[in-house]
N, C-alpha and C positions, 0 to 999 in steps of 0.2 A: 340300285339301291345305295351301293357303294359310294358312288358319286355324290348322291344326295347327302349321305352321312358326313362325308368330307367337307362338303360345301357349308352345312350347318356348323361343324366343327371350326372351320375357319372363320365363319361369319361370328360365332360366339367368342372366340379368341380375339377377333378384331374389335368387337364391341366391347369386351372386357378391357382390352388395351386402350380403346378410346375413353372409356369411363374413368380408369385409373388415371390416365394423363390428363383428363379433363378436371376431375374432381379431387383425385388422391394426391397428386403431385402440389397443386396449390394449397391443400389442407397441411400436407406435410411441411411445406416451406413456411407456411404461416406458424404453425407449432414451433418449428425450429427457430424462426426469427423471434417469436414472443419468448421463448426460453433464454435465448441469447439476449434479448434486452433485459429480462429479470436478472440473469447472472452479471451483465455489465453494470446494471445498477447496484448490485451487492458489492462489486469489485470497487466501483467508485467510491461508495460509502465508506468502504474499508481503508482504501487510500487517503480519503479526507480525515478519518479518524487517526491514522498513523501520521498524517501531516500535522494534525494538532498536538499529538504526543511528542512529535519531534520538536515543535515549537516549544512546548512545555519543557522538554529536556535541555534545549538550548538556553532557555531562560534560567533553568536551576543551574547549568554549568556556568553561565554568567555571574550569577550570585555568588556561587562558590568561589569563582575566581577573584571576584572583588573582596571577598571575606579572606581569603588566603593573602591577597596582596596587602590589604589592611593589617593583618596579623604579622605578615613579614616586615612591613615598614615599622610597626610598633616595636618588634623585637630587635630590628636593627638600631632603633633609637635607644633600647635599654643597653644593647652592647657599647654604643657610644659613650652614654652615662657612666658605665662601669669603667670603660677605657680611660675616660677623663679623670675619674677618681683615682685610679691607678697611677696616672701620669701625675696628678697633684701630690700624691702620697709620695712619689720618688723625688719630686721636686723639693719638697719641705723634709729637712732632715730632723 
């Protein structure tokens, strides 16, 4: 009777192992793959969004640089005019 119980237990464990390896592992891998795909899609969307924000920031920096350059050129022109007035005032007594 003990041998019969042992062989049934071995057969059950073997059958359970076969069922798990046949159905459980593929289902688990499918679930893991699906979740990985969803996560990767979210990551790609976030990276694309950050790329667009970076492009916007680059455009803003270029615009600010151009504005500063224009202001600086205007300021230098004003300083040159003032300097010319001072030079003219010194030349005429």
